[in-house]
C-alpha positions as CSV (number, residue, x, y, z in Angstrom):
1,M,0.0,0.0,0.0
2,S,1.2,3.5,-0.8
3,T,3.0,5.4,2.0
4,Q,0.6,8.3,1.4
5,F,-1.8,6.4,3.7
6,D,0.7,5.7,6.5
7,R,-0.7,8.4,8.8
8,T,-4.3,7.4,8.1
9,I,-3.4,3.8,8.8
10,A,-1.8,4.8,12.1
11,L,-5.2,6.3,13.1
12,I,-7.8,3.9,11.8
13,G,-5.8,0.8,10.9
14,E,-4.8,-0.8,7.6
15,A,-7.9,-3.0,7.5
16,A,-10.1,0.2,7.6
17,V,-8.1,1.8,4.8
18,K,-8.4,-1.3,2.7
19,T,-12.1,-1.3,3.3
20,L,-12.4,2.3,2.1
21,Q,-10.5,1.4,-1.0
22,Q,-13.3,-1.0,-1.9
23,K,-16.1,1.5,-1.4
24,K,-18.1,3.6,-3.9
25,V,-19.4,6.9,-2.8
26,A,-21.5,9.4,-4.9
27,V,-21.3,13.1,-4.2
28,F,-24.0,15.3,-5.8
29,G,-23.1,19.0,-5.8
30,L,-19.5,20.2,-5.9
31,G,-19.8,23.7,-4.5
32,G,-18.6,25.2,-1.2
33,V,-19.9,22.1,0.7
34,G,-19.5,19.2,-1.8
35,S,-16.0,20.1,-3.0
36,F,-14.6,19.8,0.5
37,A,-16.5,16.5,1.1
38,V,-14.9,15.1,-2.0
39,E,-11.5,16.3,-0.9
40,A,-11.7,14.4,2.4
41,L,-13.1,11.3,0.7
42,A,-10.3,11.2,-1.9
43,R,-7.5,11.8,0.7
44,V,-8.7,9.1,3.0
45,G,-8.5,6.6,0.2
46,V,-12.1,5.9,-0.9
47,G,-11.6,3.8,-4.1
48,H,-14.5,4.9,-6.3
49,L,-16.2,8.3,-6.5
50,I,-19.2,9.4,-8.6
51,L,-19.2,13.2,-8.9
52,V,-22.2,15.1,-10.2
53,D,-22.6,18.8,-10.9
54,K,-23.8,20.8,-13.9
55,D,-22.0,24.1,-13.1
56,I,-18.8,25.7,-14.4
57,I,-16.6,27.8,-12.1
58,D,-17.8,31.4,-11.9
59,E,-15.9,34.3,-10.3
60,T,-18.6,34.4,-7.5
61,N,-17.3,30.9,-6.5
62,L,-13.9,32.2,-5.6
63,N,-14.8,33.1,-2.0
64,R,-15.6,29.6,-0.9
65,Q,-15.2,26.7,-3.4
66,L,-12.2,24.4,-3.5
67,Y,-11.9,24.2,-7.2
68,A,-12.4,27.9,-7.8
69,L,-9.3,29.8,-8.9
70,H,-8.8,32.6,-11.4
71,S,-7.2,30.0,-13.6
72,T,-10.2,27.7,-13.5
73,V,-13.0,30.2,-14.1
74,G,-15.2,28.9,-17.0
75,K,-14.2,25.2,-16.5
76,P,-16.6,22.4,-15.4
77,K,-16.4,21.6,-11.7
78,T,-16.7,17.9,-12.4
79,E,-13.6,17.8,-14.5
80,L,-11.6,19.9,-12.1
81,A,-12.7,17.6,-9.3
82,R,-11.8,14.5,-11.2
83,E,-8.3,15.8,-12.1
84,R,-7.7,16.8,-8.5
85,C,-8.8,13.5,-7.1
86,L,-6.5,11.6,-9.5
87,D,-3.7,13.9,-8.5
88,I,-4.3,13.1,-4.9
89,N,-4.6,9.4,-5.5
90,P,-3.9,8.0,-9.0
91,A,-5.5,4.7,-8.1
92,I,-8.9,6.2,-7.5
93,H,-11.7,5.6,-10.0
94,V,-13.7,8.7,-10.7
95,E,-16.9,9.0,-12.7
96,A,-17.7,12.6,-13.5
97,Y,-21.1,13.7,-14.7
98,Q,-21.6,17.3,-15.8
99,E,-25.4,17.2,-15.4
100,F,-28.1,18.9,-13.4
101,Y,-29.7,16.1,-11.4
102,L,-33.5,16.3,-11.5
103,R,-34.8,12.8,-12.5
104,A,-34.8,9.5,-10.8
105,G,-32.5,7.0,-12.6
106,Q,-30.6,9.8,-14.3
107,I,-27.4,8.7,-12.6
108,D,-27.0,5.1,-11.6
109,I,-26.3,4.9,-7.9
110,S,-27.5,1.4,-7.4
111,G,-24.0,0.1,-6.7
112,C,-23.0,2.8,-4.3
113,D,-22.1,2.3,-0.6
114,Y,-23.0,5.8,0.4
115,V,-24.6,8.9,-1.2
116,V,-23.7,12.5,-0.2
117,D,-26.3,15.2,-1.0
118,A,-24.6,18.6,-1.3
119,I,-27.2,20.0,-3.8
120,D,-28.8,23.4,-3.2
121,N,-32.0,22.6,-5.0
122,V,-34.9,21.2,-2.9
123,T,-36.5,19.2,-5.7
124,A,-33.2,17.6,-6.6
125,K,-32.4,16.8,-3.0
126,L,-35.8,15.1,-2.5
127,I,-35.4,13.0,-5.7
128,L,-31.9,12.0,-4.7
129,I,-32.9,11.0,-1.2
130,E,-35.9,9.0,-2.6
131,E,-33.5,7.2,-5.0
132,A,-31.1,6.4,-2.3
133,K,-33.8,5.0,0.0
134,K,-35.2,2.9,-2.9
135,Y,-31.8,1.1,-3.2
136,Q,-31.4,1.1,0.6
137,I,-28.2,3.1,0.3
138,P,-27.1,5.3,3.3
139,V,-27.5,8.9,2.5
140,I,-26.4,12.1,4.2
141,S,-27.7,15.5,3.2
142,S,-26.4,19.0,3.7
143,M,-28.8,21.7,4.8
144,G,-28.3,25.4,4.4
145,T,-24.9,27.1,4.9
146,G,-25.7,30.5,3.4
147,N,-26.1,33.7,5.3
148,K,-24.2,32.1,8.3
149,L,-21.1,33.3,10.0
150,D,-20.7,30.8,12.9
151,N,-18.8,27.8,11.7
152,T,-18.9,26.1,15.1
153,S,-22.7,25.7,15.0
154,F,-23.0,22.7,12.8
155,A,-24.5,19.4,14.0
156,V,-25.3,16.0,12.7
157,A,-28.8,14.7,13.3
158,D,-31.8,12.9,11.9
159,I,-33.7,15.6,10.0
160,S,-36.7,15.1,12.3
161,K,-34.5,16.6,15.1
162,T,-33.3,19.7,13.2
163,T,-34.2,23.3,14.3
164,V,-33.6,26.8,13.1
165,C,-32.5,25.9,9.5
166,P,-35.1,27.1,7.0
167,L,-34.0,24.5,4.4
168,A,-34.3,21.7,6.9
169,K,-37.9,22.9,7.7
170,V,-38.9,22.6,4.1
171,M,-37.1,19.3,3.7
172,R,-38.8,17.9,6.8
173,K,-42.2,18.7,5.5
174,E,-41.6,17.4,2.0
175,L,-40.0,14.1,3.2
176,K,-42.8,13.5,5.6
177,N,-45.3,14.0,2.7
178,R,-43.4,11.3,0.8
179,G,-43.3,8.9,3.8
180,I,-39.5,9.1,4.1
181,S,-37.8,9.0,7.5
182,G,-34.4,8.3,8.9
183,V,-32.4,10.9,6.9
184,K,-29.1,11.9,8.4
185,V,-28.2,15.6,7.8
186,V,-25.6,18.2,8.6
187,Y,-27.2,21.5,9.6
188,S,-26.4,24.7,11.3
189,T,-28.1,25.7,14.6
190,A,-27.0,29.4,14.1
191,E,-29.6,32.0,13.1
192,P,-29.0,33.6,9.7
193,V,-27.1,36.9,9.8
194,L,-29.3,38.2,7.1
195,K,-31.9,37.0,4.6
196,R,-31.3,37.1,0.9
197,Q,-32.9,35.3,-2.0
198,I,-29.4,34.6,-3.3
199,P,-27.6,33.5,-0.1
200,A,-24.5,35.3,1.1
201,S,-21.5,33.2,1.9
202,I,-18.0,33.2,3.3
203,S,-14.9,31.1,3.1
204,F,-14.9,29.4,6.4
205,V,-18.5,28.1,6.8
206,P,-19.5,25.8,3.9
207,P,-16.2,23.8,4.1
208,V,-17.0,22.8,7.7
209,A,-20.3,21.2,6.5
210,G,-18.5,19.4,3.7
211,L,-15.9,17.9,6.0
212,L,-18.6,16.9,8.5
213,L,-20.4,15.1,5.7
214,A,-17.3,13.2,4.7
215,G,-16.4,12.4,8.3
216,E,-19.8,10.8,8.8
217,V,-19.5,8.8,5.6
218,I,-16.0,7.5,6.5
219,R,-16.9,6.5,10.0
220,D,-20.0,4.7,8.9
221,L,-18.2,2.9,6.1
222,I,-15.5,1.5,8.5
223,S,-17.7,1.0,11.5
């Protein structure tokens, strides 16, 4: 095994790292949250990633997204993510889909061991969670990180236990209407600093949510 995993092995053991190398994880949404989730999954040695995002890098992404640089403006996030993952770990298998996810079956997740929802569209989030539940795949979903300044206020909980977060409130209602329960989420207990139709953001908040998502996935996969 490559020495790049030596310090990870020292923490979780060689058997756990070998387990992660056999796992397939899908990440939907590669923005300020999803890009950092992918980073942690790639660096820990997850062997197969499915990455889904329609967007290209825009200058407005420079304040918070991992792949956003002046040199990458105008380039697809999925391709940038794929290249970075392979640079981190050449042995990783990456499927990159530059698509806006909005239809069940659009991306085949049936063979996945875990699904990460870092999408910012309610309809797409609901479809993805429904799809994961259909295949009995564990799924974890990011709630809102916009308009927040407190990066210490994130928590992991079943969505039925969430408070404060406006997105979580909408998702709770819609999931209940669909008869779906048992959805793990990362959400912020901090009150929004302001309210905007296009959420404001800052460099040090969305990445925390992304790393929490990845941490939950990794611990679940090796538990």
